[in-house]
C-alpha positions as a Markdown table, in Angstrom:
| # | Residue | x | y | z |
|---|---|---|---|---|
| 1 | Unk | 0.0 | 0.0 | 0.0 |
| 2 | Unk | 1.3 | 3.5 | -0.9 |
| 3 | Unk | 1.5 | 5.9 | 2.0 |
| 4 | Unk | 1.0 | 9.6 | 1.5 |
| 5 | Unk | 3.5 | 12.1 | 2.9 |
| 6 | Unk | 2.0 | 14.0 | 5.8 |
| 7 | Unk | 3.2 | 17.4 | 4.8 |
| 8 | Unk | 2.8 | 20.6 | 6.8 |
| 9 | Unk | -0.7 | 22.0 | 6.6 |
| 10 | Unk | 0.4 | 25.6 | 6.0 |
| 11 | Unk | 0.0 | 27.6 | 2.8 |
| 12 | Unk | 2.4 | 26.1 | 0.1 |
| 13 | Unk | 5.7 | 28.0 | -0.3 |
| 14 | Unk | 6.7 | 29.6 | -3.5 |
| 15 | Unk | 4.7 | 31.6 | -6.1 |
| 16 | Unk | 1.1 | 32.6 | -5.7 |
| 17 | Unk | -1.3 | 30.3 | -7.5 |
| 18 | Unk | -2.5 | 33.1 | -9.7 |
| 19 | Unk | 1.0 | 33.6 | -10.9 |
| 20 | Unk | 1.3 | 29.9 | -11.7 |
| 21 | Unk | -2.1 | 30.0 | -13.5 |
| 22 | Unk | -0.9 | 32.8 | -15.7 |
| 23 | Unk | 2.3 | 30.9 | -16.5 |
| 24 | Unk | 0.4 | 27.8 | -17.7 |
| 25 | Unk | 1.5 | 26.2 | -21.1 |
| 26 | Unk | -1.0 | 27.3 | -23.8 |
| 27 | Unk | 1.0 | 26.3 | -26.9 |
| 28 | Unk | 0.8 | 22.6 | -27.7 |
| 29 | Unk | 4.2 | 22.8 | -29.5 |
| 30 | Unk | 5.8 | 24.1 | -26.3 |
| 31 | Unk | 4.1 | 21.3 | -24.4 |
| 32 | Unk | 5.7 | 18.8 | -26.7 |
| 33 | Unk | 9.1 | 20.5 | -26.4 |
| 34 | Unk | 8.9 | 20.4 | -22.6 |
| 35 | Unk | 8.4 | 16.6 | -22.6 |
| 36 | Unk | 11.1 | 15.9 | -25.2 |
| 37 | Unk | 8.7 | 15.3 | -28.1 |
| 38 | Unk | 9.1 | 18.4 | -30.1 |
| 39 | Unk | 9.5 | 16.4 | -33.3 |
| 40 | Unk | 5.8 | 15.5 | -33.1 |
| 41 | Unk | 4.6 | 19.1 | -33.5 |
| 42 | Unk | 3.8 | 18.5 | -37.2 |
| 43 | Unk | 1.0 | 16.1 | -36.1 |
| 44 | Unk | -0.9 | 18.7 | -34.1 |
| 45 | Unk | -4.4 | 19.7 | -35.3 |
| 46 | Unk | -4.9 | 23.2 | -36.7 |
| 47 | Unk | -6.3 | 25.7 | -34.2 |
| 48 | Unk | -6.0 | 23.3 | -31.3 |
| 49 | Unk | -9.0 | 21.4 | -32.8 |
| 50 | Unk | -11.2 | 24.3 | -31.6 |
| 51 | Unk | -10.4 | 23.9 | -27.9 |
| 52 | Unk | -7.6 | 25.8 | -26.5 |
| 53 | Unk | -4.6 | 24.3 | -24.7 |
| 54 | Unk | -4.0 | 25.1 | -21.0 |
| 55 | Unk | -1.9 | 23.0 | -18.6 |
| 56 | Unk | 0.0 | 24.1 | -15.5 |
| 57 | Unk | 3.8 | 23.6 | -15.6 |
| 58 | Unk | 3.7 | 21.7 | -12.4 |
| 59 | Unk | 1.4 | 19.1 | -14.0 |
| 60 | Unk | 3.7 | 19.0 | -17.1 |
| 61 | Unk | 6.6 | 18.2 | -14.7 |
| 62 | Unk | 4.8 | 15.0 | -13.7 |
| 63 | Unk | 4.7 | 13.8 | -17.4 |
| 64 | Unk | 7.2 | 11.2 | -18.5 |
| 65 | Unk | 9.9 | 12.5 | -20.8 |
| 66 | Unk | 10.0 | 11.2 | -24.3 |
| 67 | Unk | 6.8 | 9.1 | -24.0 |
| 68 | Unk | 4.1 | 10.0 | -26.5 |
| 69 | Unk | 1.7 | 7.7 | -24.7 |
| 70 | Unk | 2.2 | 9.3 | -21.3 |
| 71 | Unk | -1.3 | 9.2 | -19.6 |
| 72 | Unk | -1.0 | 12.8 | -18.3 |
| 73 | Unk | 0.2 | 14.2 | -21.7 |
| 74 | Unk | -2.7 | 12.5 | -23.5 |
| 75 | Unk | -5.2 | 14.3 | -21.3 |
| 76 | Unk | -3.9 | 17.7 | -22.3 |
| 77 | Unk | -2.5 | 17.4 | -25.9 |
| 78 | Unk | -4.8 | 18.1 | -28.9 |
| 79 | Unk | -5.1 | 15.2 | -31.3 |
| 80 | Unk | -6.1 | 15.0 | -34.9 |
| 81 | Unk | -8.8 | 12.5 | -33.9 |
| 82 | Unk | -10.7 | 15.4 | -32.3 |
| 83 | Unk | -11.6 | 16.6 | -35.7 |
| 84 | Unk | -13.4 | 13.4 | -36.6 |
| 85 | Unk | -17.2 | 13.7 | -36.9 |
| 86 | Unk | -18.6 | 10.7 | -35.1 |
| 87 | Unk | -22.4 | 9.9 | -34.9 |
| 88 | Unk | -23.8 | 10.2 | -31.4 |
| 89 | Unk | -21.2 | 12.7 | -30.2 |
| 90 | Unk | -22.7 | 16.1 | -29.7 |
| 91 | Unk | -21.9 | 19.5 | -28.3 |
| 92 | Unk | -24.3 | 19.1 | -25.3 |
| 93 | Unk | -23.5 | 15.5 | -24.3 |
| 94 | Unk | -25.4 | 15.4 | -21.0 |
| 95 | Unk | -28.4 | 17.7 | -21.6 |
| 96 | Unk | -27.0 | 20.7 | -19.6 |
| 97 | Unk | -29.0 | 23.3 | -21.5 |
| 98 | Unk | -32.3 | 21.5 | -21.0 |
| 99 | Unk | -31.6 | 21.5 | -17.2 |
| 100 | Unk | -31.1 | 25.3 | -17.0 |
| 101 | Unk | -33.3 | 26.8 | -14.3 |
| 102 | Unk | -31.7 | 30.3 | -14.0 |
| 103 | Unk | -28.6 | 32.1 | -15.1 |
| 104 | Unk | -25.8 | 29.7 | -14.4 |
| 105 | Unk | -28.0 | 27.2 | -12.5 |
| 106 | Unk | -28.6 | 23.6 | -13.7 |
| 107 | Unk | -31.3 | 21.7 | -11.7 |
| 108 | Unk | -31.1 | 18.1 | -12.8 |
| 109 | Unk | -31.6 | 16.1 | -9.6 |
| 110 | Unk | -33.9 | 16.2 | -6.7 |
| 111 | Unk | -32.6 | 18.1 | -3.7 |
| 112 | Unk | -29.5 | 19.4 | -5.5 |
| 113 | Unk | -28.8 | 22.5 | -7.7 |
| 114 | Unk | -25.5 | 23.0 | -9.6 |
| 115 | Unk | -24.0 | 26.4 | -10.2 |
| 116 | Unk | -21.8 | 27.0 | -13.2 |
| 117 | Unk | -19.5 | 29.1 | -11.0 |
| 118 | Unk | -16.8 | 29.8 | -13.7 |
| 119 | Unk | -15.9 | 29.1 | -17.3 |
| 120 | Unk | -12.2 | 28.8 | -16.6 |
| 121 | Unk | -10.1 | 25.8 | -15.8 |
| 122 | Unk | -6.4 | 25.4 | -14.8 |
| 123 | Unk | -6.2 | 22.6 | -17.3 |
| 124 | Unk | -8.3 | 22.0 | -20.4 |
| 125 | Unk | -8.9 | 18.3 | -20.5 |
| 126 | Unk | -9.4 | 17.1 | -24.1 |
| 127 | Unk | -12.4 | 14.9 | -23.1 |
| 128 | Unk | -14.2 | 17.7 | -21.3 |
| 129 | Unk | -17.9 | 17.3 | -21.6 |
| 130 | Unk | -18.4 | 21.1 | -21.4 |
| 131 | Unk | -15.8 | 21.9 | -24.1 |
| 132 | Unk | -18.6 | 23.5 | -26.2 |
| 133 | Unk | -20.6 | 25.0 | -23.3 |
| 134 | Unk | -21.7 | 28.7 | -23.7 |
| 135 | Unk | -20.0 | 30.0 | -20.6 |
| 136 | Unk | -20.3 | 33.6 | -21.7 |
| 137 | Unk | -24.0 | 33.4 | -21.2 |
| 138 | Unk | -24.2 | 31.0 | -18.3 |
| 139 | Unk | -22.2 | 32.3 | -15.3 |
| 140 | Unk | -23.8 | 31.9 | -11.8 |
| 141 | Unk | -21.2 | 34.3 | -10.4 |
| 142 | Unk | -22.4 | 37.2 | -12.5 |
| 143 | Unk | -24.0 | 40.1 | -10.5 |
| 144 | Unk | -22.8 | 38.8 | -7.1 |
| 145 | Unk | -24.6 | 35.5 | -7.7 |
| 146 | Unk | -27.9 | 37.3 | -7.6 |
| 147 | Unk | -30.0 | 35.3 | -10.0 |
| 148 | Unk | -28.6 | 32.0 | -8.9 |
| 149 | Unk | -29.2 | 32.7 | -5.2 |
| 150 | Unk | -32.7 | 33.9 | -6.0 |
| 151 | Unk | -33.5 | 30.5 | -7.6 |
| 152 | Unk | -32.1 | 28.6 | -4.7 |
| 153 | Unk | -33.8 | 30.7 | -2.1 |
| 154 | Unk | -37.2 | 30.1 | -3.6 |
| 155 | Unk | -36.9 | 26.3 | -3.8 |
| 156 | Unk | -36.9 | 24.8 | -0.3 |
| 157 | Unk | -36.4 | 21.3 | -1.8 |
| 158 | Unk | -32.7 | 22.1 | -2.5 |
| 159 | Unk | -30.5 | 21.1 | 0.4 |
| 160 | Unk | -27.2 | 20.7 | -1.4 |
| 161 | Unk | -25.5 | 23.3 | -3.6 |
| 162 | Unk | -22.9 | 22.1 | -6.1 |
| 163 | Unk | -20.2 | 24.4 | -7.5 |
| 164 | Unk | -18.9 | 23.3 | -10.9 |
| 165 | Unk | -17.8 | 24.9 | -14.1 |
| 166 | Unk | -15.2 | 25.3 | -15.6 |
| 167 | Unk | -13.6 | 25.0 | -12.2 |
| 168 | Unk | -15.1 | 27.0 | -9.3 |
| 169 | Unk | -11.7 | 27.3 | -7.6 |
| 170 | Unk | -10.6 | 29.4 | -10.5 |
| 171 | Unk | -12.5 | 32.2 | -8.8 |
| 172 | Unk | -10.8 | 34.3 | -6.2 |
| 173 | Unk | -11.5 | 33.3 | -2.6 |
| 174 | Unk | -13.2 | 36.7 | -2.1 |
| 175 | Unk | -15.7 | 35.8 | -4.9 |
| 176 | Unk | -16.5 | 32.5 | -3.2 |
| 177 | Unk | -17.0 | 34.4 | 0.1 |
| 178 | Unk | -19.6 | 36.5 | -1.8 |
| 179 | Unk | -21.5 | 33.4 | -2.6 |
| 180 | Unk | -21.5 | 31.9 | 0.9 |
| 181 | Unk | -22.5 | 35.3 | 2.5 |
| 182 | Unk | -25.5 | 35.1 | 0.2 |
| 183 | Unk | -26.3 | 31.6 | 1.5 |
| 184 | Unk | -26.4 | 32.8 | 5.1 |
| 185 | Unk | -30.1 | 33.5 | 5.0 |
| 186 | Unk | -31.1 | 30.3 | 3.1 |
| 187 | Unk | -31.6 | 27.7 | 5.9 |
| 188 | Unk | -32.5 | 24.8 | 3.7 |
| 189 | Unk | -29.0 | 24.7 | 2.2 |
| 190 | Unk | -27.1 | 22.4 | 4.5 |
| 191 | Unk | -24.3 | 21.1 | 2.2 |
| 192 | Unk | -21.8 | 22.7 | -0.2 |
| 193 | Unk | -20.2 | 20.4 | -2.7 |
| 194 | Unk | -17.3 | 21.6 | -4.8 |
| 195 | Unk | -16.2 | 19.8 | -8.0 |
| 196 | Unk | -12.7 | 20.8 | -8.8 |
| 197 | Unk | -9.5 | 19.6 | -10.5 |
| 198 | Unk | -7.3 | 22.4 | -9.1 |
| 199 | Unk | -6.0 | 20.6 | -6.0 |
| 200 | Unk | -4.6 | 17.9 | -8.4 |
| 201 | Unk | -3.3 | 20.1 | -11.2 |
| 202 | Unk | -2.5 | 23.3 | -9.3 |
| 203 | Unk | -2.3 | 22.3 | -5.6 |
| 204 | Unk | -1.0 | 25.8 | -4.7 |
| 205 | Unk | -4.6 | 27.0 | -5.0 |
| 206 | Unk | -5.4 | 25.5 | -1.6 |
| 207 | Unk | -3.7 | 28.3 | 0.2 |
| 208 | Unk | -4.2 | 29.8 | 3.6 |
| 209 | Unk | -7.0 | 32.2 | 2.7 |
| 210 | Unk | -9.0 | 29.5 | 0.9 |
| 211 | Unk | -8.5 | 27.0 | 3.7 |
| 212 | Unk | -9.7 | 29.5 | 6.2 |
| 213 | Unk | -12.8 | 30.3 | 4.2 |
| 214 | Unk | -13.6 | 26.6 | 3.8 |
| 215 | Unk | -13.0 | 25.9 | 7.5 |
| 216 | Unk | -15.3 | 28.7 | 8.6 |
| 217 | Unk | -18.3 | 27.6 | 6.6 |
| 218 | Unk | -21.2 | 26.5 | 8.8 |
| 219 | Unk | -22.2 | 23.8 | 6.3 |
| 220 | Unk | -21.2 | 20.2 | 5.6 |
| 221 | Unk | -18.5 | 20.4 | 3.0 |
| 222 | Unk | -17.7 | 17.9 | 0.2 |
| 223 | Unk | -14.9 | 18.4 | -2.2 |
| 224 | Unk | -15.0 | 16.1 | -5.3 |
| 225 | Unk | -11.7 | 15.9 | -7.0 |
| 226 | Unk | -11.0 | 14.7 | -10.5 |
| 227 | Unk | -8.0 | 12.5 | -11.1 |
| 228 | Unk | -7.7 | 9.8 | -13.7 |
| 229 | Unk | -4.3 | 8.3 | -13.0 |
| 230 | Unk | -2.0 | 7.7 | -10.0 |
| 231 | Unk | 0.8 | 9.7 | -11.7 |
| 232 | Unk | -1.2 | 12.9 | -11.2 |
| 233 | Unk | -0.3 | 12.7 | -7.5 |
| 234 | Unk | 2.8 | 14.0 | -5.8 |
| 235 | Unk | 3.7 | 15.4 | -2.4 |
| 236 | Unk | 2.2 | 18.8 | -3.2 |
| 237 | Unk | -1.1 | 17.2 | -4.1 |
| 238 | Unk | -1.0 | 15.2 | -0.9 |
| 239 | Unk | -0.5 | 18.3 | 1.1 |
| 240 | Unk | -3.3 | 20.1 | -0.7 |
| 241 | Unk | -5.6 | 17.2 | 0.1 |
| 242 | Unk | -4.5 | 17.4 | 3.8 |
| 243 | Unk | -5.4 | 21.1 | 3.9 |
| 244 | Unk | -8.8 | 20.4 | 2.6 |
| 245 | Unk | -9.4 | 17.6 | 5.1 |
| 246 | Unk | -8.1 | 19.9 | 7.9 |
| 247 | Unk | -10.7 | 22.4 | 6.8 |
| 248 | Unk | -13.5 | 19.9 | 7.5 |
| 249 | Unk | -14.1 | 18.7 | 3.9 |
| 250 | Unk | -15.0 | 15.1 | 2.9 |
| 251 | Unk | -12.8 | 14.2 | -0.1 |
| 252 | Unk | -14.2 | 12.1 | -3.0 |
| 253 | Unk | -12.8 | 11.5 | -6.5 |
| 254 | Unk | -14.5 | 11.1 | -9.9 |
| 255 | Unk | -12.6 | 9.6 | -12.7 |
| 256 | Unk | -13.4 | 9.2 | -16.4 |
| 257 | Unk | -12.6 | 5.9 | -18.1 |
| 258 | Unk | -10.3 | 6.9 | -21.0 |
| 259 | Unk | -9.0 | 4.6 | -23.7 |
| 260 | Unk | -5.2 | 4.6 | -23.7 |
| 261 | Unk | -5.0 | 6.4 | -20.3 |
| 262 | Unk | -6.5 | 4.3 | -17.6 |
| 263 | Unk | -8.4 | 1.5 | -19.3 |
| 264 | Unk | -6.6 | -1.4 | -17.6 |
| 265 | Unk | -7.2 | -3.0 | -14.2 |
| 266 | Unk | -3.7 | -2.4 | -12.9 |
| 267 | Unk | -3.9 | 1.3 | -13.6 |
| 268 | Unk | -7.4 | 1.7 | -12.0 |
| 269 | Unk | -6.2 | -0.3 | -9.0 |
| 270 | Unk | -3.2 | 1.9 | -8.6 |
| 271 | Unk | -5.4 | 5.0 | -8.9 |
| 272 | Unk | -7.7 | 3.9 | -6.1 |
| 273 | Unk | -4.8 | 3.0 | -3.8 |
| 274 | Unk | -3.1 | 6.3 | -4.5 |
| 275 | Unk | -6.3 | 8.2 | -3.9 |
| 276 | Unk | -6.8 | 6.6 | -0.5 |
| 277 | Unk | -3.2 | 7.2 | 0.4 |
| 278 | Unk | -4.0 | 10.9 | 0.0 |
| 279 | Unk | -7.1 | 10.7 | 2.1 |
| 280 | Unk | -9.6 | 10.6 | -0.9 |
| 281 | Unk | -12.3 | 8.0 | -1.5 |
| 282 | Unk | -13.0 | 6.8 | -5.0 |
| 283 | Unk | -16.6 | 7.7 | -5.8 |
| 284 | Unk | -17.5 | 7.4 | -9.5 |
| 285 | Unk | -15.8 | 6.0 | -12.6 |
| 286 | Unk | -17.6 | 7.7 | -15.4 |
| 287 | Unk | -18.2 | 6.3 | -18.8 |
| 288 | Unk | -17.1 | 9.0 | -21.3 |
| 289 | Unk | -19.7 | 11.7 | -21.9 |
| 290 | Unk | -20.2 | 11.6 | -25.7 |
| 291 | Unk | -19.1 | 15.1 | -26.4 |
| 292 | Unk | -18.0 | 16.1 | -29.9 |
| 293 | Unk | -14.2 | 15.8 | -30.3 |
| 294 | Unk | -13.7 | 13.0 | -27.7 |
| 295 | Unk | -14.8 | 9.8 | -29.4 |
| 296 | Unk | -11.2 | 8.4 | -29.5 |
| 297 | Unk | -11.2 | 8.2 | -25.7 |
| 298 | Unk | -14.3 | 5.9 | -25.5 |
| 299 | Unk | -14.2 | 2.5 | -23.9 |
| 300 | Unk | -17.2 | 0.2 | -24.6 |
| 301 | Unk | -19.5 | -1.0 | -21.8 |
| 302 | Unk | -18.5 | -4.6 | -21.9 |
| 303 | Unk | -14.8 | -3.8 | -21.4 |
| 304 | Unk | -15.6 | -1.2 | -18.8 |
| 305 | Unk | -17.6 | -3.8 | -16.8 |
| 306 | Unk | -14.8 | -6.3 | -17.1 |
| 307 | Unk | -12.3 | -3.8 | -15.8 |
| 308 | Unk | -14.4 | -2.9 | -12.8 |
| 309 | Unk | -14.9 | -6.6 | -12.0 |
| 310 | Unk | -11.1 | -7.1 | -12.1 |
| 311 | Unk | -10.6 | -4.1 | -9.8 |
| 312 | Unk | -13.2 | -5.5 | -7.4 |
| 313 | Unk | -11.2 | -8.7 | -7.2 |
| 314 | Unk | -8.1 | -6.8 | -6.2 |
| 315 | Unk | -9.4 | -4.2 | -3.7 |
| 316 | Unk | -11.8 | -3.9 | -0.8 |
| 317 | Unk | -15.2 | -2.6 | -1.8 |
| 318 | Unk | -14.7 | 0.9 | -0.4 |
| 319 | Unk | -11.9 | 1.4 | -2.9 |
| 320 | Unk | -14.0 | 0.4 | -6.0 |
| 321 | Unk | -15.7 | 3.3 | -7.7 |
| 322 | Unk | -19.2 | 3.0 | -9.1 |
| 323 | Unk | -19.2 | 2.7 | -12.8 |
| 324 | Unk | -21.8 | 5.2 | -14.1 |
| 325 | Unk | -23.0 | 7.1 | -17.1 |
| 326 | Unk | -24.8 | 10.5 | -17.1 |
| 327 | Unk | -27.8 | 10.6 | -19.4 |
| 328 | Unk | -29.6 | 13.8 | -20.0 |
| 329 | Unk | -33.1 | 14.0 | -18.5 |
| 330 | Unk | -32.6 | 11.1 | -16.1 |
| 331 | Unk | -33.1 | 11.7 | -12.3 |
| 332 | Unk | -29.7 | 10.3 | -11.3 |
| 333 | Unk | -26.5 | 8.9 | -12.7 |
| 334 | Unk | -27.2 | 5.6 | -14.5 |
| 335 | Unk | -25.2 | 2.6 | -13.2 |
| 336 | Unk | -23.6 | 0.7 | -16.0 |
């Protein structure tokens, strides 16, 4: 069993997370150069296949040098296959727009409302199901969250508020404080759930100010991370997870099953063990959302079920994520 380093729970030393954000790699040719694969630049799709490149340099440093099949590189590097038009792959793969209830609010499931808190991410994952989402028109944070909070305030059936995006932790902590101040007079909200990739790809984001804000919240707090491979973890990520736990958050992880990245039992087993070493419970293993541009990542259901069965034979049940698919219009995630 892998053991996580119990790092100090203070703010990480070094540059501010916003400086690191601005310094992210945005040129795919530079990304290839940084991992010793500059000779492959001629195989990049024009215009980044319509979806811009962004990857923090700290995440690039975890990629294997000279390996064109590195599982972290493949999550961030544009591929010519993204230009293929494949039947069944659409721009709104999970019915987000049909679930819109107010500006930046998606209300799909009983008792929960999801806020599109931001359109920005520290990393642009090539399989992102919202790679075509109209963020310019759908931002819950606009106008001090006014329209989003109005919807939540008038629906007493909502007990859990989910922050998603983009990545909600791309917002300044002061902007998140704005939201939670607005929740203070909404007694039926008892849980705040944050879906974020930043503690994994830019762990410096979990700084002292953010940790204090999270710790002070008079709500149950759940942080759902998104990691797909054990190699995404290092000592800095372990420390960020520790700061989140110290602030009172329950930590879960959602992964996406991705062909060529994590579609073998050994890799999925190692991911679950590495998550638990960092204090994170595996939660969902998602079948790929069928978004236009991501068909080359898809794993068929029969193989997915066989993989999960193989993982189940290797690990205790609490380390085996649920294999699910999101289907637009359904009242919950659909077990596969």
